[in-house]
C-alpha positions in Angstrom: -6.4 -22.0 53.1 -2.9 -21.8 52.5 -3.1 -24.6 49.8 -6.1 -23.0 48.1 -4.2 -19.6 48.0 -0.8 -21.3 46.6 -3.2 -23.5 44.3 -4.9 -19.8 43.3 -1.6 -17.8 42.8 -0.4 -21.1 40.6 -3.4 -20.9 38.3 -2.9 -17.3 37.9 0.5 -17.6 36.9 -0.2 -20.4 34.4 -2.8 -18.1 32.6 -0.4 -15.1 32.6 2.0 -14.0 29.6 5.4 -14.8 31.5 4.3 -18.4 31.4 3.2 -18.8 28.0 6.3 -16.4 26.4 8.4 -17.9 23.6 11.2 -16.3 21.9 9.2 -15.6 19.1 6.8 -13.5 21.1 9.5 -11.4 22.0 11.4 -11.0 18.9 7.9 -9.7 17.3 7.3 -7.2 20.1 10.5 -5.8 19.3 9.8 -5.4 15.7 6.5 -3.6 16.9 8.4 -1.3 18.9 10.6 -0.6 16.0 7.7 0.3 13.8 6.5 2.3 16.6 9.8 4.2 17.0 10.3 4.6 13.0 6.6 6.2 13.0 7.6 8.9 15.8 11.0 9.5 15.3 11.4 9.4 11.5 7.9 10.3 11.0 7.7 7.2 8.4 3.8 7.1 7.6 2.8 7.5 11.0 -0.9 6.9 10.7 -0.2 3.3 9.1 3.0 2.4 11.3 1.6 3.1 14.7 -1.4 1.0 14.4 0.4 -1.9 12.8 3.1 -1.6 15.4 1.0 -1.7 18.2 -0.9 -4.5 16.7 2.1 -6.6 16.2 2.6 -6.0 20.1 -1.0 -7.0 21.1 -1.1 -10.2 18.4 2.1 -11.2 20.5 0.9 -11.2 24.0 1.0 -14.6 25.1 -2.0 -15.9 26.4 -3.6 -19.7 27.0 -5.5 -21.0 24.1 -9.6 -20.9 24.6 -9.7 -17.4 26.4 -11.3 -16.1 23.2 -8.8 -12.9 23.2 -6.6 -13.6 20.4 -7.0 -12.3 16.7 -7.4 -16.2 15.3 -9.5 -17.3 18.0 -13.1 -17.4 16.6 -15.7 -15.1 18.7 -13.1 -12.7 20.0 -13.4 -9.2 19.7 -10.1 -9.1 17.4 -11.4 -12.0 15.4 -14.7 -10.0 14.4 -12.6 -7.3 13.9 -10.1 -9.2 11.7 -13.2 -10.4 9.8 -12.9 -6.8 7.7 -9.4 -7.8 6.6 -10.0 -11.5 6.0 -12.8 -10.9 3.7 -11.8 -7.8 2.0 -14.3 -5.3 3.5 -11.5 -2.4 4.8 -9.7 -1.9 1.5 -12.6 -0.8 -0.7 -13.6 1.6 2.2 -9.9 2.8 2.1 -10.2 3.5 -1.6 -13.5 5.2 -1.3 -11.3 7.8 1.0 -8.7 7.9 -1.6 -10.9 8.7 -4.4 -12.7 11.4 -2.3 -9.6 13.1 -1.4 -7.6 12.8 -4.9 -7.4 15.4 -7.3 -6.6 13.9 -10.7 -6.6 17.2 -12.6 -2.8 16.5 -13.0 -3.4 13.5 -15.0 -6.4 14.7 -16.7 -4.4 17.7 -18.0 -1.4 15.3 -19.5 -3.2 12.1 -19.9 0.0 10.4 -21.3 1.2 10.4 -17.9 -0.8 7.6 -17.0 1.6 5.2 -19.4 4.2 6.1 -16.3 1.8 4.3 -13.9 1.4 1.7 -16.2 4.8 0.9 -16.4 5.8 1.0 -13.0 3.4 -2.1 -12.5 5.9 -4.2 -14.2 7.4 -4.8 -10.7 4.4 -6.6 -9.8 4.4 -9.0 -12.4 8.3 -9.3 -11.9 7.7 -10.3 -8.5 4.8 -12.6 -9.3 7.5 -14.7 -11.8 10.2 -14.9 -9.1 7.8 -15.9 -6.4 6.8 -18.7 -9.0 10.4 -19.7 -9.5 11.2 -19.7 -5.7 8.1 -22.5 -5.5 5.0 -20.4 -4.4 2.0 -21.5 -5.8 0.3 -19.4 -8.8 -2.2 -17.7 -6.0 0.5 -17.1 -3.6 2.8 -15.6 -6.2 -0.1 -13.2 -7.2 -0.9 -12.2 -3.8 3.1 -11.4 -3.3 3.7 -10.0 -6.6 1.1 -7.2 -5.6 3.6 -5.7 -3.1 5.3 -4.3 -5.9 2.5 -1.4 -6.5 3.2 0.1 -3.3 -0.5 -0.3 -2.2 -1.2 -1.5 1.0 -5.2 -1.9 0.6 -4.6 -3.6 -2.7 -2.1 -6.3 -1.2 -4.8 -7.0 1.5 -7.4 -7.4 -0.6 -5.5 -9.5 -2.9 -4.1 -11.8 -0.4 -7.4 -11.9 1.3 -9.0 -13.7 -2.0 -5.7 -15.7 -3.1 -3.5 -16.3 0.1 -5.2 -15.8 3.5 -2.5 -17.5 5.2 -0.2 -15.3 4.0 -1.8 -12.0 4.5 0.1 -11.0 7.7 3.6 -11.0 6.2 2.2 -9.5 2.6 0.5 -6.7 4.2 3.6 -5.8 6.6 5.8 -5.9 3.7 3.6 -3.7 1.8 3.0 -0.9 4.2 6.7 -1.5 5.3 8.1 -0.6 1.7 5.4 2.2 1.4 6.9 3.8 4.8 10.0 3.3 3.3 9.7 5.1 -0.1 11.8 8.5 0.9 14.8 5.8 1.6 14.4 3.2 -1.2 13.7 5.2 -4.3 16.2 8.1 -4.4 19.3 5.9 -4.9 17.7 4.2 -7.6 16.6 7.4 -9.5 20.0 8.8 -9.1 21.3 5.7 -10.6 19.3 5.5 -13.6 19.1 9.4 -14.7 22.2 11.8 -15.8 22.5 15.3 -14.4 21.0 16.7 -17.9 17.9 14.7 -17.4 17.2 15.9 -13.8 17.2 19.3 -14.8 14.3 19.0 -17.6 11.6 21.5 -16.9 8.4 20.3 -17.8 5.4 22.7 -19.0 2.9 23.9 -16.4 -0.2 21.8 -16.3 -3.4 23.1 -18.0 -6.5 24.3 -16.1 -9.0 21.6 -15.9 -12.5 22.5 -16.1 -15.1 21.3 -13.6 -17.0 19.0 -16.5 -13.7 17.1 -17.2 -13.1 16.4 -13.3 -16.8 15.0 -13.2 -16.5 13.0 -16.4 -13.2 11.6 -15.5 -14.5 8.9 -12.8 -17.5 8.0 -14.9 -15.4 7.6 -17.8 -12.9 5.5 -15.9 -15.2 3.4 -13.9 -16.7 2.4 -17.4 -13.6 1.8 -19.0 -11.8 0.1 -16.4 -14.5 -2.1 -15.1 -15.4 -3.5 -18.4 -11.7 -4.3 -18.9 -11.1 -6.0 -15.6 -14.8 -6.9 -13.8 -12.7 -8.7 -10.8 -11.2 -5.1 -9.6 -14.7 -3.8 -9.2 -14.8 -3.3 -5.2 -11.5 -1.4 -5.6 -12.1 0.7 -8.7 -15.9 1.3 -8.2 -15.3 3.0 -4.8 -12.1 4.9 -5.9 -14.1 6.5 -8.7 -17.3 6.8 -6.4 -15.4 8.7 -4.1 -13.8 10.9 -6.4 -17.3 11.5 -8.0 -18.4 12.6 -4.7 -15.7 15.2 -4.4 -15.9 16.4 -7.9 -19.4 16.7 -8.2 -19.4 19.6 -5.8 -22.8 19.0 -4.5 -22.0 16.2 -2.2 -19.5 17.7 0.1 -20.6 16.2 3.4 -20.2 12.8 1.8 -16.9 13.6 0.2 -15.7 15.1 3.9 -16.9 12.1 5.6 -15.4 9.7 3.1 -12.1 11.6 3.2 -11.7 12.2 6.9 -13.8 10.4 9.6 -14.4 7.1 7.7 -10.9 6.5 6.1 -9.5 7.3 9.3 -11.6 4.7 11.4 -10.8 2.2 8.6 -7.3 2.8 8.7 -7.1 2.4 12.6 -8.9 -1.1 12.4 -6.7 -2.2 9.1 -3.6 -1.4 10.8 -4.7 -2.7 14.1 -5.8 -6.2 13.0 -3.3 -6.5 10.5 -0.6 -6.0 13.2 -2.5 -8.7 15.4 -2.4 -11.0 12.6 1.2 -11.3 13.0 1.6 -13.8 15.8 5.0 -15.3 16.2 3.5 -18.7 15.7 2.4 -18.0 12.1 4.7 -15.1 11.1 8.2 -16.0 12.0 8.5 -18.6 9.1 11.2 -18.5 6.0 8.3 -17.9 4.1 7.7 -14.3 5.7 11.3 -13.7 4.9 11.2 -14.9 1.4 8.1 -12.4 1.0 9.9 -9.4 2.2 12.7 -9.9 0.0 10.3 -10.3 -3.0 8.6 -7.4 -2.1 11.6 -5.3 -2.0 12.6 -6.8 -5.5 9.1 -5.8 -6.7 9.3 -2.3 -5.6 13.0 -1.8 -7.0 11.6 -3.0 -10.3 8.6 -1.0 -10.3 10.5 2.2 -9.6 13.3 1.6 -12.0 10.7 0.5 -14.7 8.9 3.9 -14.3 12.2 5.9 -14.6 13.3 4.0 -17.3 10.2 4.3 -19.1 10.3 8.0 -19.1 14.0 7.8 -20.6 12.5 5.9 -23.6 9.5 7.8 -24.2 11.4 11.0 -24.2 13.0 10.0 -27.3 9.7 10.3 -29.0 9.0 13.6 -27.7 9.9 17.0 -29.0 12.3 19.4 -27.1 9.8 21.3 -24.7 7.6 18.4 -24.0 10.0 16.2 -22.7 9.1 14.5 -19.1 11.6 14.9 -16.2 12.5 11.0 -15.5 12.6 12.1 -12.0 8.9 11.7 -12.0 9.2 8.2 -13.1 9.3 6.8 -9.6 5.9 8.3 -8.7 4.6 5.6 -11.0 3.9 3.2 -7.9 0.9 3.5 -5.8 2.4 5.2 -2.8 0.2 8.5 -3.0 1.7 11.3 -2.3 5.0 10.0 -0.7 6.5 8.8 -3.9 5.4 12.2 -5.7 6.9 14.1 -2.9 10.3 12.2 -3.3 10.0 13.2 -7.1 10.0 16.6 -5.8 12.6 16.6 -3.5 15.1 15.0 -5.6 14.3 17.7 -8.5 15.0 20.4 -6.1 18.3 19.0 -5.2 19.7 20.0 -8.9 17.5 23.0 -9.6 15.9 24.7 -6.5 13.5 26.3 -8.8 12.2 23.2 -10.9 8.9 21.8 -8.7 8.1 18.7 -9.7 5.1 17.9 -7.2 2.4 18.9 -9.3 3.7 16.7 -12.4 4.4 13.7 -10.3 0.8 13.5 -9.1 -0.1 12.5 -12.5 1.6 9.5 -12.6 1.1 8.8 -9.1 -2.6 8.7 -9.1 -2.3 6.8 -12.3 -0.4 4.2 -9.9 -3.5 3.9 -8.0 -5.6 3.0 -10.8 -2.8 0.8 -12.3 -2.5 -1.2 -8.7 -6.2 -1.9 -9.0 -6.3 -2.8 -12.4 -3.3 -5.1 -11.9 -5.1 -6.4 -9.0 -8.0 -7.4 -11.1 -5.8 -8.9 -13.8 -4.5 -11.2 -11.3 -7.6 -12.1 -9.7 -9.0 -12.9 -13.3 -6.8 -15.8 -13.9 -6.1 -16.9 -10.3 -9.1 -16.6 -8.4 
């Protein structure tokens, strides 16, 4: 009886996390705790970092193979939930919610701001070239490059198609830099602008009619989808969600898409992406390279947006010039990068509110990152 009891305890211990724990698991658990701490203490994208951080902890609880509890074990609950990430189901649903909560009025009233969103996508292609130079395959480089768009769902969608094995590192990198927008972008904006440029006051956006708001998603989906059909899942859901919002006759659907649905999908995508960062698959030199390339692409995207505005201003008359502090908002971190533009502008003129102006290139960046994703898929997939 004593031996039976001892054998039972030994078997129980062999199945426990203490017996299967490796240093990598502990490192990743600490990373997960750091994510949660940043979300709670610093309030850096808490709705993203808390699910991801907790998922990292869940994904690195040690266990014996065959228990069907891990995200990579066929038949496990986490594996079924991860299916939405692996097959690119969750990102279009998030884009549906983004479309349903986005007001494109700032962009419609000043269409030239879309050029800033396009310029900021240079970071994607710069990172793509850099990844090729480091020895990544073209498909892997394409998936890494999309980090420069500062769009987590798009990064997950592209990596699910082009480089599933790198999805964890790419997704964590993309969401990390999205959360750090208020830290990374301001020094670049100050470095590339002069005190005089930071004081530029832009004309107030004109009033946009209901008809224009309804026509915008319809015209945009026809233009962008015909241009890059490969971006249809993202672009289609983005503009469909916006049509639900602006039509004014589907308020219940728009409210569901912009609240309950996007919240549920955000929880699932954050948790399962975090779970996919098991130490055995995540703690590799490739992950470090991806984080470096992600930072590089984000810096280039921010710099290109600001520099484009400076160059563009050379061709604009006085009174029509654009404050280059909104150039950073060309990346697709909505609305955080637009808030950064506003905060920086108020530091130099407490009456110069740039938020509404910055929302134009900001929402253009959402469209631009999806179009860039479609371009990459068209010649890599």
